[in-house]
N, C-alpha and C positions, 0 to 999 in steps of 0.2 A: 739833245739827240736829233738835231735837225737833219743830219746826213742820213740817219736811219729812216727818217720819214721821206726825205727827198729821193733816196735810192732804196726802195723797199725790196727789190729783188736782185740777187746776185746770180749770174748765169755761169755755169760751167758748160760751155758750148761743145767743145770737141778736144780730142787729142789725136795726134798724128805721129805714128812711129815711122821713122826713116832709117835707112841703112846705107852707109857708103863703105869704102874699102877699109877704113880704120875704125869707125864708130857706129854704135847703135844709139839712136837718139829719139827723143819724143818731144814734140812741140805741143803746148797746151794753149787753149783759147778760153779766156774768162772775160766776162763783160759786166760792167756796172754803168747803167745808163748808156751814154755815148762813148764811154771809155772802154777800150778793148786792150787786153793784156795778152802777150804771147811769150811767156817764159818757156824755157826748154831745159832738158836734162840730156846728158850723154854719158856713155860708158864705152871705153875702148873694147873693141871686139876680142882682143887677146884675153880679156877677162873670162870669156865664155869657154869654159872647159867642161861644162856639163853637156854630155853627148845626147841627153834625152830632153832637151829644151822643147817644150810645146809652145808654139807661137801664140796659140789661142789663150793659154794660161798666162804667158808673158804679157799679152795685151791686157788681160784682166788686172795684173799687177800694176802696170803703168796707169791704168784707169784709177785704181785705188790711190796710188801715189798722187795723182792729180787732185784728189779731194783734199788731202791734208796739205798739199802744196798751195792750194787755193787760199789757205788761211792768211798768207802774206798779203793777199789782195782783198779778201773779204773784210779784214780788219780796218780797211780804209773807211768803211761806212757802216759795218755791222748790220747788214740788211736783215729784215725780218724773215726773209725766205731765200732759200737756195734752190734753184732749179737746175738739175743735172740732166742735160739733153743727150749725153753720149753713153749712157749705161744705166743699169738697173741695180737697185739695192733692196734687200729685204728690210722689213721694218726694224729688225734687231740691228742690222748694219747702220741704218739711219740713226738709231739710238746711240750706237758706239761713237759715231762722228759728232753728233750733237753734244754728247757729254765731253768729248775731247776738246771741241771748240770752246765750250762754256768754261770748263775748268782751266784749259790752257790759256785762255784770254782773261782769266780772273784778275791778274795783276793789272792789265791794261784797263779793265773796267774800274777797278778800285782807284787807280791813280788818276783816271779821268772823271771820277765821280759819276759813273754810270750806275743806274739802279735798275738792273734787269733781273727778273726772276727767271728761273730755268724754264718754266712753262711757256713764258712769252718770248723767250730768247730767239729761237730759230725753228722754222719748219723746213724740212728737206723733202723735195719732190723729185722723183726720177722719171724721165720720159723715154729713156733709151732702151736698148736691147738687153736681154738677159744673157750673160756670157756663158758659153758652153765650152768645156775643155775636158781633156782626158784626166783621169785620176792620177795624181802625182805619185810616182813610185819611190820606194825607200832606197835610194842610191847615194845618199849624202853622207859625207864623213868630214871630220876635221872642224876647225874653228875659224870664224871670221871675227876679227877684233877691231872695233872702231877705236881709233886713237886720236885724242885731242891735244896731247902735249902737256897735260897737267899731271899732278902726282898720282891721281887715281888710275888712269890708264897705264901709267908706268908700273904701278904695283901689279896690275893685271898682266902686263907683258912679262914681268919677272915670274909670277906664279905659273904662267903657261909655257915657260921655256922647255919643260920636258916634252911638250906636244909640238915643238917648233916645226918639225918636218911637215906636219899637217895644218899649220897655221897660215892664214893670210891676213893682211891688214887692210882695212878700208879707211880711206880718207875721203871725207865729204867736203868737196871744194865748192864754195859759193863765190859767185862773181864779185861780190862786194868786198871780199877779202883776198889778199894775195895768197900764194902758196904758204901753207902753215909750216914755217921753218922749225918751230919748236917740236911739232909732231914728227917731222922728218928726222930731226936730230935724235929724238927719243927712240924712234924706230930703228935707226942705224945703230945707236948705242946698244940696243937690245939684241943686235946681231942679225937683223933682217936686211935684205937687199932690195933694190928697186923692183925686181921681178916678183917680190912678195907683196907689193903694194898695189891694191886695186882702188882706182879712183872713180868716184861718182860725182860728176860735175853738174852743178845747178846754175843756170844763167837766169838771174832775176830780170824782170822787165824794168827798164829804167824809168818808165812812166810811173810805176809804183813809187819809186824813190823820189821822183819829181813831185808827186801829189802829197807825199809825206811832208814836204816843205811848203805846201800851199794851203794848209789848214785842214786837210783830211786827218782822220784819226790815225794815231801811230802808237806803238807800244810793243811790249814783249810778246812773242809768240812761243808756243811749246816746241822749241827747236828740236829737242830730242825725239819727238814723235815723227818729225819729218825724216830724221836720221834713221828711225826704226824701219820705216817703209823703204827708204833707199837701201838700207842694209839688207832687207829681205830680198829685194830684187837682185842685189849683188850676190847674196848667198845662193840664190836659185841658179843664177847664171854660172857661178863658179863651183857649184856642187858642194857647198859647205853646210854642215848639219847644224852647228851651233853658232849663233850670233852672241858674242860674249861681251856684255856691257860692263861698265865700271861704276855703277851707281850704288850708293851706300844707303844704309837704313836712315841716316840723318836727313836724306832728301824728302822724307815723308812729312817733316814738320813745316807748317805754313809760316807766313811772314807777319800776319796780323792777328793778334789775340782775339779769339771769338769769331773769326770769319774764315771762310774757306778760300783763302788767297794764298797760293803757293807758287813762287817763282820757279820752283823745281818740279812742278806737277808732272811733267812728262819724264822725269827721272824717278818718280815715286813708285812704290810697290803697287799702288792702285792702278796706275797706267800700265805697268809691266804685266800685271795679271790680266787686265782688259785686253791688251794687245795679244798676249798669248792665247787667250780664249778666242779672240777674233780670228787670228791666223790659223789656229787649229781647226776651227769650224768652217771657215770660208776659203782658206788657201790649202794648207796641207799640215798633217800632224808630224811631218818628217823634218821640218826646219824649226829649230827651237830658239827662241829669244829669251835670254835671261841675263841677270847681273851677277857676276862672280863675287862682287863685294857687298851684296845685299845683307849678308850676315854680320857685317861690321858697321860700327859707327865711324865718324871721321877721325876720332882719336886713334883708333886701332890702325886705320889706313896710314895716318901720318907717322905713327911709330914704325910701321913696316917700310914706308918710303925713306925714313931717316937712316935705314940700314944700307941705302944705296947712294952714297954721296957723289958717285960718278955722274948722277943726273942733276945735281944741284945747279951747275952752271947753265943747263939747257932747258929745264922745265919751265913752263909758262901757263898761267891761267887768269891773266888780267884782261878783262874785256876792253878796257881803255887802251891798253898797250898792244892789243892783238895785231893791229895793222903794221906795227913796227917791230914786232917780236921782242917786246920789252915788258918789264913791270913798271907801271906808272908811279908806284910808291906814294900814291895820294888818294887811293880809293878804298872802299870798305873791303873789297876782295883782297887787296894787297895786305891790308892791316890784319885781316882774318888769318891769312896764310902765315904771316909773321907770328901771330899769337900761337897758332897751333904748332909751329915748328920750334918755338922758343924753348920749351922744356927739354928738347931732344937734340938740339944742335948748338954749336958755339955761336956767340954773338958775332964773331968775325965772319962766320959763314952767312949769317943773316944779312950782314952789311954787304958781303960779296954778291949775294943773290939780288937784293933789292936796291943796292947803292946807298942805303941808309938804314937806320933803325927807326922805324915809324913809331915804336913805343917810346922813343925818347923825344917826342914832339907833342906838346900839349895842344897844338892846333888840331890834332886828330881826335880830340876828346869827344866830339859829337859822333863821329864814326864809331869810336870805341863804345860809347853808351848804347848805340844801336845794336851792337853785337852782344852786350852783356846784360842790359837792364830790361826787366819785364815792362817797364814804363814806356819803352820805345819800340816802334816797329822794327823787326829784323830787316836789315838791308835787303833790297831786291837783287840779290846775288846768289850764286851757288855756294852757300856757306853752311857750316854745321849748326847744331842746336845750341841754344844759349847755355844749356847745362854743360855741354862739352867744352865750350869756350871758357866758361867760368872754371871748370875743372883744370883745363890747360894752364890758366893763369895761376891757380892755386899750386899746381906743380912747379911752375916757374918760380914762385915765391919760395918754395922749399929747396930749390936746386941752384938758384942763382945768388951769388953774393952781392953783385952790383945790380941795383934796381933802376932801370930807366924811368923817366918821369911818369908815364902812364901806368906803369906797374906799381910805382910808389903811390900814385893816386888811387889805384885799385885797392892796395893794401890798407890805405887810410880810410877809405869810404865804403868799400863793398865786401872786402874779404871777411869771411866767417870761418875760422879755423875748425869749428865744431860741425860745420855742414858736411853731410855725406852726399856722395854722388853715385848714380848708377851708370858709370862710364867705363871704368877700368875693367878689362877682361870681358867686355860686352860681347854677347852673341845673339843675333836676332834670328829667331826660328822661322820667321816669315820670309822664306826664300825659295827659289827653284833650282838650287845647286845640287846636282846629283853626286853620287858617291865618288865617281872618278875625279871630279873637280875638287871636292872637299879633301880628298887625299892629297892632291897637288898642293893644297893650301896647308897641309900639315895636320889635318884632323884624321883620327882613326875612324874606322867604319862605325864603331859603337860609341864614339865620343859625342857626336852631335846628331 
């Protein structure tokens, strides 16, 4: 942990909101030792359809986004202290961000063999002004839907079609990735036009990327938490009441047996609840963040997605292939999606999607074991629970006549036909889905 000792203080120095004819933007200033980072965000002014925007409240929102955005740079050294010079936080707010940073970086700590207790991890000090703004009024309506191009957000798009006239889509564009072609194709396939798409642009400081290659710490950040704050700003500017995520119950499961390490922490119910509590208390009770799919596990979502084969050629969720809008067909995520789809689609469709059948290649055995076996860590990817994966494989054994090599390996070594699973017809009662949205999903008022 030499870098933590060498750079004991991380500074969030300032944020500057700018405006030109086309864009509203904000430039941030962070500092570690002599290294200064100036990332920025921008939103097209045509997004701003809320006639009651309070510039003081908007300033406060951008300040808060700057704290979670700082995690991209803080993780380079994991300083013992964060000094925020440009704003004030209550103690409870500091606790919110400390918990988010600690749990959101848990994968990075684990993979880099850091041994940091929560108490010693981070102290947050604020030296800036306390923000004053008018109370936000209840003028919001309709839905803002983040879309990432994978099966989950596609299922959400389909469920929300009856609300289409009041829906807008948010795309969170980061400079290290090109325009997300899969997301756009899914959005168009669902019947939306360019005018329905609201973009939030994040320009990362290239110095951070340079230091990543020079021995500074690097690893996974809680990306969905940065999306949460970006979506909140966008919902406020566009007058949307509901930010409708597509995170499922399965995201609550960690990756390492016996440790609080979760690649999907910022997709978990715990983060969703914390973010809702934070925004209701410190922002406004009139913009609501929730996941439409929280009541489902991954199997239920896959079954629903399989009803829409028109999306098969265009959906993507492979991190390796993201920059080229492809499935790499060689990673744990690609193998996982193959397994989950296998009981519900034809093998020829699997091959058309991925270019091959990964289950027919024994070279993928280690990836496979990480997905199914309690003796292996679950891959650090957005994948379902091991129980769901094993259940999907057991379904495939019952429904497929031809068994590819890994499925035959599973049958010979792991399959227990007497085992029971709590997977089929699953419904998670820990959710924030109101009656209107439950009805859109096909549930009667008294059913759930």
